[in-house]
C-alpha positions in Angstrom: 85.0 74.2 70.6 83.8 72.2 73.6 84.5 73.8 76.9 85.2 71.4 79.8 82.7 71.6 82.7 84.6 73.4 85.5 82.7 71.4 88.1 83.9 68.1 86.6 87.5 69.5 86.5 87.2 70.5 90.2 86.1 67.0 91.2 88.9 65.4 89.1 91.5 67.7 90.8 90.2 66.6 94.3 91.3 63.0 93.7 94.6 64.0 92.2 97.9 63.2 94.0 100.0 65.1 91.5 103.3 66.3 93.0 102.8 64.4 96.2 105.3 62.0 97.7 104.0 58.8 99.3 105.6 55.9 101.3 103.8 52.6 101.2 105.1 50.0 103.6 104.8 46.4 102.3 104.2 48.0 99.0 105.1 45.0 96.9 102.6 42.6 98.4 99.0 41.7 97.6 97.2 44.9 98.6 100.4 46.9 98.8 101.2 46.9 95.1 97.7 47.8 94.2 97.9 50.7 96.7 101.3 51.8 95.2 99.9 51.6 91.7 96.8 53.6 92.6 98.8 56.5 94.1 101.2 56.5 91.2 98.4 56.5 88.6 97.0 59.5 90.5 100.2 61.4 90.0 102.2 60.7 93.2 105.8 59.7 93.4 105.7 56.4 95.4 108.3 54.9 97.6 107.6 51.2 98.0 109.3 50.3 101.3 109.8 46.6 102.0 112.4 44.0 102.8 112.1 42.2 99.5 113.4 44.1 96.5 113.0 41.0 94.3 109.3 40.9 94.8 109.1 44.6 93.8 111.2 44.0 90.7 109.0 41.0 89.7 105.9 43.2 89.9 107.3 46.1 87.8 106.7 44.6 84.3 103.0 44.2 85.2 102.3 47.9 85.7 102.5 51.0 83.5 103.1 53.2 86.6 106.7 52.1 87.0 108.5 55.4 86.2 107.4 57.0 89.5 107.7 53.8 91.6 110.9 53.6 93.7 111.9 50.8 96.1 113.7 51.4 99.4 114.6 48.7 101.9 112.8 48.8 105.2 113.1 46.7 108.3 110.2 47.6 110.7 111.9 45.9 113.6 114.7 48.5 113.5 114.1 52.2 114.3 117.3 53.2 112.5 115.9 51.6 109.3 112.6 53.6 109.7 114.3 56.9 110.5 116.8 56.6 107.7 114.0 55.8 105.2 112.0 58.9 106.2 115.1 61.1 106.2 116.4 59.9 102.8 112.9 60.3 101.2 112.7 63.8 102.4 116.2 64.6 101.3 115.8 63.1 97.8 112.2 64.1 97.0 111.8 67.2 99.2 108.8 66.1 101.2 106.5 63.3 102.5 102.8 63.9 102.0 101.3 60.4 102.3 102.1 57.4 104.5 100.3 54.1 104.0 101.0 51.6 106.8 100.3 48.3 105.0 103.2 46.0 106.0 103.0 43.0 108.3 105.9 41.3 109.9 105.7 37.5 110.6 103.2 36.4 113.3 102.3 33.3 115.2 99.4 31.0 114.5 97.5 29.2 117.2 97.2 30.1 120.9 99.0 27.0 121.9 101.7 27.3 119.2 102.6 31.0 119.7 105.5 31.4 122.1 106.3 34.4 124.2 109.2 35.1 121.9 107.0 34.9 118.8 104.5 37.2 120.3 107.2 39.7 121.4 108.7 39.8 117.8 105.3 40.3 116.4 104.6 43.2 118.7 108.0 44.8 117.9 107.5 44.5 114.1 103.9 45.4 113.9 102.8 47.6 116.9 106.2 49.2 117.5 106.9 49.4 113.8 103.6 51.2 113.1 104.2 53.7 115.9 107.7 54.5 114.7 106.7 54.9 111.1 103.9 57.3 112.1 106.2 59.2 114.4 109.0 59.7 111.9 106.8 60.4 108.9 104.6 62.8 110.9 107.8 64.7 111.8 108.6 65.1 108.1 105.0 66.0 107.2 105.1 68.9 109.7 107.7 70.6 107.5 105.2 70.7 104.6 102.8 71.2 106.5 100.0 68.7 106.3 99.7 65.2 105.1 97.7 62.0 105.2 98.5 58.8 107.1 96.4 55.8 106.1 96.6 52.6 108.2 95.5 49.3 106.6 93.5 47.5 109.3 91.3 44.5 108.8 87.7 43.2 109.4 89.3 41.1 112.1 90.1 44.2 114.1 86.3 44.7 114.4 84.9 41.1 114.4 86.4 37.8 115.5 87.5 35.2 112.9 85.5 32.0 112.5 88.1 29.5 113.6 85.7 26.6 113.1 85.5 27.4 109.4 89.3 27.3 109.1 89.4 23.9 110.8 86.5 22.4 108.7 88.0 23.6 105.4 91.6 22.7 106.2 92.8 26.2 105.5 95.6 28.2 107.2 94.2 29.7 110.4 94.1 33.4 111.4 97.1 34.4 113.5 96.0 34.6 117.2 97.4 38.1 117.7 96.1 39.5 114.4 92.8 40.9 115.8 94.8 42.4 118.7 97.1 44.2 116.3 94.4 45.4 113.9 91.9 46.4 116.7 94.7 48.4 118.3 95.5 50.1 115.0 92.0 51.4 114.8 92.2 53.1 118.2 95.7 54.3 117.5 94.3 55.9 114.3 91.8 57.9 116.3 94.4 59.0 118.9 96.8 60.2 116.2 94.1 62.0 114.3 93.4 64.0 117.5 97.0 64.6 118.3 98.2 65.6 114.8 95.2 67.6 113.7 96.8 70.9 114.8 99.5 70.2 112.1 96.8 69.5 109.4 97.9 65.9 109.3 94.9 63.6 108.7 95.0 60.0 110.0 92.5 57.4 108.9 92.1 53.6 108.5 90.9 51.3 105.8 89.2 48.1 106.9 89.5 45.7 104.0 87.8 42.3 103.7 89.6 39.0 103.0 91.8 38.7 99.9 92.8 35.1 99.4 96.3 33.8 98.6 97.8 30.4 97.9 97.3 29.2 101.6 93.5 29.2 101.3 91.8 26.0 100.3 89.0 26.0 97.7 86.6 25.0 100.4 87.5 27.9 102.6 87.3 30.3 99.6 83.7 29.2 99.0 82.8 29.2 102.7 84.1 32.8 103.1 82.2 34.0 100.0 78.9 32.7 101.3 79.3 35.2 104.2 79.8 38.2 101.9 76.7 39.9 100.6 78.5 40.8 97.4 79.4 37.1 97.0 83.1 37.3 96.4 86.5 37.9 97.9 88.2 41.3 97.8 90.4 42.0 94.8 93.6 44.1 95.0 92.0 46.8 92.9 89.0 47.1 95.4 91.3 49.0 97.7 92.5 51.6 95.1 89.5 53.9 95.3 89.5 53.9 99.1 93.2 54.8 99.3 92.9 57.6 96.7 90.0 59.1 98.6 91.9 59.2 101.9 95.2 60.3 100.3 93.8 63.1 98.3 92.1 66.4 98.9 88.7 64.7 98.3 88.9 63.8 102.0 90.3 67.1 103.2 87.8 67.3 106.1 88.0 63.5 107.0 90.2 62.4 109.9 90.0 59.8 112.7 87.7 57.5 110.9 87.7 54.1 109.3 86.5 53.2 105.8 85.3 49.6 105.5 85.8 47.8 102.2 84.6 44.3 102.8 81.7 43.5 100.4 79.3 43.8 103.4 81.0 41.0 105.5 80.7 43.0 108.7 77.2 44.3 107.9 75.6 40.9 108.9 
Protein backbone atom coordinates (compact mmCIF):
# COMPACT_ATOMS: atom_id res chain seq x y z
CA UNK A 1 0.00 0.00 0.00
CA UNK A 2 1.27 3.47 -0.92
CA UNK A 3 2.17 5.59 2.09
CA UNK A 4 1.61 9.34 1.56
CA UNK A 5 4.72 11.49 1.89
CA UNK A 6 4.47 13.19 5.31
CA UNK A 7 6.33 16.22 3.92
CA UNK A 8 3.69 16.75 1.25
CA UNK A 9 0.93 16.32 3.80
CA UNK A 10 2.52 18.97 5.99
CA UNK A 11 2.70 21.44 3.10
CA UNK A 12 -0.91 20.77 2.22
CA UNK A 13 -1.97 21.38 5.79
CA UNK A 14 -0.13 24.71 5.83
CA UNK A 15 -2.46 26.11 3.16
CA UNK A 16 -5.62 24.71 4.73
CA UNK A 17 -8.25 27.02 6.22
CA UNK A 18 -10.31 24.16 7.65
CA UNK A 19 -12.46 25.14 10.64
CA UNK A 20 -11.62 28.82 10.19
CA UNK A 21 -14.23 31.56 9.90
CA UNK A 22 -13.65 34.38 7.42
CA UNK A 23 -15.36 37.66 6.62
CA UNK A 24 -14.88 39.08 3.11
CA UNK A 25 -16.21 42.59 2.58
CA UNK A 26 -17.44 43.23 -0.93
CA UNK A 27 -17.31 39.48 -1.31
CA UNK A 28 -19.77 39.28 -4.19
CA UNK A 29 -17.82 41.51 -6.59
CA UNK A 30 -15.12 40.88 -9.19
CA UNK A 31 -12.20 40.01 -6.93
CA UNK A 32 -14.40 39.52 -3.88
CA UNK A 33 -16.21 36.41 -5.05
CA UNK A 34 -12.97 34.75 -6.16
CA UNK A 35 -11.54 35.49 -2.70
CA UNK A 36 -14.63 34.07 -1.02
CA UNK A 37 -14.50 30.97 -3.22
CA UNK A 38 -10.81 30.40 -2.51
CA UNK A 39 -11.24 30.52 1.26
CA UNK A 40 -14.28 28.26 1.06
CA UNK A 41 -12.46 25.75 -1.15
CA UNK A 42 -9.65 25.69 1.44
CA UNK A 43 -12.13 24.67 4.13
CA UNK A 44 -13.20 27.96 5.71
CA UNK A 45 -16.70 29.10 6.52
CA UNK A 46 -17.00 32.39 4.66
CA UNK A 47 -19.29 35.31 5.41
CA UNK A 48 -19.73 37.45 2.31
CA UNK A 49 -20.48 40.92 3.65
CA UNK A 50 -21.93 43.39 1.18
CA UNK A 51 -24.89 45.64 0.50
CA UNK A 52 -26.19 43.64 -2.46
CA UNK A 53 -27.67 40.25 -1.55
CA UNK A 54 -28.96 39.85 -5.12
CA UNK A 55 -25.44 39.92 -6.57
CA UNK A 56 -24.42 37.21 -4.09
CA UNK A 57 -27.44 35.06 -5.01
CA UNK A 58 -26.64 35.46 -8.71
CA UNK A 59 -23.09 34.17 -8.18
CA UNK A 60 -24.01 31.10 -6.09
CA UNK A 61 -25.01 28.83 -9.02
CA UNK A 62 -21.55 29.37 -10.55
CA UNK A 63 -19.64 27.85 -7.63
CA UNK A 64 -19.38 24.47 -5.94
CA UNK A 65 -18.37 26.11 -2.64
CA UNK A 66 -21.85 27.37 -1.83
CA UNK A 67 -22.59 25.28 1.26
CA UNK A 68 -20.11 27.23 3.41
CA UNK A 69 -20.83 30.63 1.87
CA UNK A 70 -23.14 32.89 3.87
CA UNK A 71 -24.25 36.42 3.03
CA UNK A 72 -24.66 39.19 5.58
CA UNK A 73 -25.67 42.76 4.83
CA UNK A 74 -22.99 45.36 5.54
CA UNK A 75 -22.97 49.15 5.25
CA UNK A 76 -19.40 50.38 5.71
CA UNK A 77 -20.60 53.94 6.31
CA UNK A 78 -22.34 52.89 9.56
CA UNK A 79 -20.38 51.71 12.59
CA UNK A 80 -23.45 49.96 13.98
CA UNK A 81 -23.63 47.82 10.84
CA UNK A 82 -19.96 46.86 11.21
CA UNK A 83 -20.14 46.10 14.93
CA UNK A 84 -23.35 44.10 14.55
CA UNK A 85 -21.79 42.05 11.74
CA UNK A 86 -18.72 41.11 13.80
CA UNK A 87 -20.84 40.38 16.87
CA UNK A 88 -23.34 38.21 14.99
CA UNK A 89 -20.62 36.24 13.19
CA UNK A 90 -18.85 35.49 16.46
CA UNK A 91 -22.11 34.49 18.15
CA UNK A 92 -23.24 32.25 15.29
CA UNK A 93 -19.93 30.70 14.24
CA UNK A 94 -17.94 31.01 17.47
CA UNK A 95 -14.95 32.95 16.17
CA UNK A 96 -13.47 35.23 13.51
CA UNK A 97 -10.12 34.06 12.13
CA UNK A 98 -9.78 35.93 8.83
CA UNK A 99 -10.87 39.36 7.63
CA UNK A 100 -10.42 40.40 4.01
CA UNK A 101 -11.05 44.10 3.45
CA UNK A 102 -12.01 44.12 -0.21
CA UNK A 103 -15.05 46.42 -0.44
CA UNK A 104 -15.07 49.88 -1.99
CA UNK A 105 -17.82 52.42 -1.51
CA UNK A 106 -18.65 54.91 -4.33
CA UNK A 107 -15.96 57.44 -5.23
CA UNK A 108 -15.59 60.58 -7.28
CA UNK A 109 -13.91 60.80 -10.67
CA UNK A 110 -11.99 63.87 -11.85
CA UNK A 111 -10.30 66.50 -9.68
CA UNK A 112 -12.71 69.12 -10.98
CA UNK A 113 -15.79 66.90 -10.77
CA UNK A 114 -15.28 65.62 -7.22
CA UNK A 115 -17.03 67.82 -4.68
CA UNK A 116 -16.14 68.20 -1.02
CA UNK A 117 -19.24 66.18 -0.15
CA UNK A 118 -18.29 63.37 -2.57
CA UNK A 119 -14.79 63.28 -1.08
CA UNK A 120 -16.15 63.23 2.47
CA UNK A 121 -18.51 60.31 1.72
CA UNK A 122 -15.67 58.41 0.06
CA UNK A 123 -13.43 58.89 3.11
CA UNK A 124 -16.20 57.76 5.45
CA UNK A 125 -17.02 54.64 3.47
CA UNK A 126 -13.48 53.64 2.58
CA UNK A 127 -10.97 54.99 5.11
CA UNK A 128 -13.25 55.05 8.14
CA UNK A 129 -14.96 51.81 7.08
CA UNK A 130 -11.58 50.07 6.79
CA UNK A 131 -10.51 51.28 10.22
CA UNK A 132 -13.76 50.21 11.90
CA UNK A 133 -13.79 46.77 10.26
CA UNK A 134 -10.24 46.17 11.47
CA UNK A 135 -10.97 47.45 14.96
CA UNK A 136 -14.10 45.34 15.53
CA UNK A 137 -12.75 42.21 13.83
CA UNK A 138 -9.45 42.44 15.72
CA UNK A 139 -11.39 42.68 18.97
CA UNK A 140 -13.10 39.40 18.13
CA UNK A 141 -9.85 37.78 16.98
CA UNK A 142 -8.21 38.51 20.32
CA UNK A 143 -10.66 36.05 21.88
CA UNK A 144 -9.28 33.19 19.73
CA UNK A 145 -6.41 34.36 19.97
CA UNK A 146 -4.74 35.08 16.65
CA UNK A 147 -5.98 35.83 13.17
CA UNK A 148 -5.18 37.23 9.75
CA UNK A 149 -6.30 40.56 8.32
CA UNK A 150 -5.78 40.99 4.59
CA UNK A 151 -6.26 44.39 2.95
CA UNK A 152 -6.86 44.47 -0.80
CA UNK A 153 -4.89 47.47 -2.01
CA UNK A 154 -3.97 48.36 -5.61
CA UNK A 155 -1.01 49.09 -7.85
CA UNK A 156 -2.34 52.66 -7.80
CA UNK A 157 -1.42 52.87 -4.16
CA UNK A 158 2.23 52.57 -5.25
CA UNK A 159 2.32 54.16 -8.73
CA UNK A 160 0.21 56.88 -10.33
CA UNK A 161 -2.33 56.05 -13.03
CA UNK A 162 -1.69 57.15 -16.61
CA UNK A 163 -4.56 59.59 -17.08
CA UNK A 164 -3.50 60.31 -20.67
CA UNK A 165 -4.17 56.68 -21.61
CA UNK A 166 -7.67 56.93 -20.15
CA UNK A 167 -8.35 60.04 -22.22
CA UNK A 168 -6.86 58.69 -25.45
CA UNK A 169 -8.79 55.41 -25.26
CA UNK A 170 -12.08 56.95 -24.07
CA UNK A 171 -12.25 54.72 -21.01
CA UNK A 172 -13.59 55.52 -17.55
CA UNK A 173 -10.88 57.35 -15.61
CA UNK A 174 -9.29 56.38 -12.31
CA UNK A 175 -11.07 58.06 -9.34
CA UNK A 176 -8.98 60.98 -8.14
CA UNK A 177 -8.93 59.80 -4.51
CA UNK A 178 -8.25 56.13 -5.29
CA UNK A 179 -4.47 56.31 -4.93
CA UNK A 180 -4.85 58.28 -1.70
CA UNK A 181 -7.07 55.54 -0.28
CA UNK A 182 -4.94 52.61 -1.40
CA UNK A 183 -1.61 54.22 -0.51
CA UNK A 184 -2.94 54.98 2.95
CA UNK A 185 -4.14 51.38 3.26
CA UNK A 186 -0.59 50.13 2.75
CA UNK A 187 0.78 52.28 5.59
CA UNK A 188 -2.19 51.39 7.80
CA UNK A 189 -1.36 47.72 7.17
CA UNK A 190 2.15 48.18 8.55
CA UNK A 191 0.90 50.16 11.54
CA UNK A 192 -1.72 47.55 12.46
CA UNK A 193 0.79 44.73 12.03
CA UNK A 194 3.01 46.39 14.60
CA UNK A 195 0.14 47.16 16.95
CA UNK A 196 -1.62 43.77 16.81
CA UNK A 197 1.45 41.54 16.73
CA UNK A 198 1.31 40.99 20.50
CA UNK A 199 -2.09 39.31 19.95
CA UNK A 200 -0.68 37.05 17.22
CA UNK A 201 -2.87 38.84 14.67
CA UNK A 202 -1.10 39.20 11.34
CA UNK A 203 -1.93 42.09 8.99
CA UNK A 204 -0.86 42.12 5.34
CA UNK A 205 -1.89 43.65 2.03
CA UNK A 206 -2.29 42.33 -1.49
CA UNK A 207 -1.55 44.72 -4.35
CA UNK A 208 -3.45 43.41 -7.38
CA UNK A 209 -3.09 44.68 -10.91
CA UNK A 210 -5.95 45.82 -13.08
CA UNK A 211 -8.96 43.61 -13.64
CA UNK A 212 -11.17 45.03 -16.36
CA UNK A 213 -14.92 45.41 -16.30
CA UNK A 214 -17.58 46.64 -18.71
CA UNK A 215 -16.48 50.28 -18.31
CA UNK A 216 -13.14 49.65 -20.05
CA UNK A 217 -12.93 50.24 -23.78
CA UNK A 218 -11.18 47.71 -26.00
CA UNK A 219 -8.50 50.29 -26.80
CA UNK A 220 -7.77 50.77 -23.09
CA UNK A 221 -7.64 47.02 -22.51
CA UNK A 222 -4.97 46.69 -25.20
CA UNK A 223 -3.05 49.76 -23.99
CA UNK A 224 -2.94 48.41 -20.43
CA UNK A 225 -1.84 44.93 -21.52
CA UNK A 226 1.11 46.43 -23.42
CA UNK A 227 2.44 47.73 -20.08
CA UNK A 228 2.27 44.32 -18.37
CA UNK A 229 5.26 42.00 -18.85
CA UNK A 230 2.97 38.96 -18.70
CA UNK A 231 0.87 40.57 -21.42
CA UNK A 232 -2.60 40.33 -19.92
CA UNK A 233 -5.04 41.72 -17.39
CA UNK A 234 -5.52 40.08 -14.03
CA UNK A 235 -8.17 37.39 -13.77
CA UNK A 236 -10.25 36.90 -10.60
CA UNK A 237 -8.53 33.57 -9.95
CA UNK A 238 -5.10 35.23 -9.96
CA UNK A 239 -5.77 36.54 -6.46
CA UNK A 240 -6.82 33.17 -5.01
CA UNK A 241 -3.34 31.86 -4.27
CA UNK A 242 -2.20 35.12 -2.70
CA UNK A 243 -5.20 35.21 -0.38
CA UNK A 244 -4.80 31.59 0.71
CA UNK A 245 -1.13 32.14 1.45
CA UNK A 246 -1.79 35.14 3.70
CA UNK A 247 -4.91 33.65 5.32
CA UNK A 248 -3.34 30.30 6.20
CA UNK A 249 -0.51 29.05 8.39
CA UNK A 250 1.72 29.04 5.30
CA UNK A 251 2.42 32.69 6.17
CA UNK A 252 2.52 32.26 9.95
CA UNK A 253 5.68 34.39 10.21
CA UNK A 254 4.58 37.04 7.68
CA UNK A 255 3.06 40.32 8.83
CA UNK A 256 3.26 43.98 7.88
CA UNK A 257 4.07 43.30 4.26
CA UNK A 258 2.44 43.63 0.84
CA UNK A 259 2.24 40.97 -1.86
CA UNK A 260 2.11 42.38 -5.39
CA UNK A 261 0.06 40.40 -7.93
CA UNK A 262 0.19 42.56 -11.04
CA UNK A 263 1.81 40.58 -13.85
CA UNK A 264 4.93 42.74 -13.49
CA UNK A 265 3.20 46.09 -14.15
CA UNK A 266 5.04 47.90 -11.33
CA UNK A 267 8.37 46.21 -12.10
CA UNK A 268 8.96 48.48 -15.08
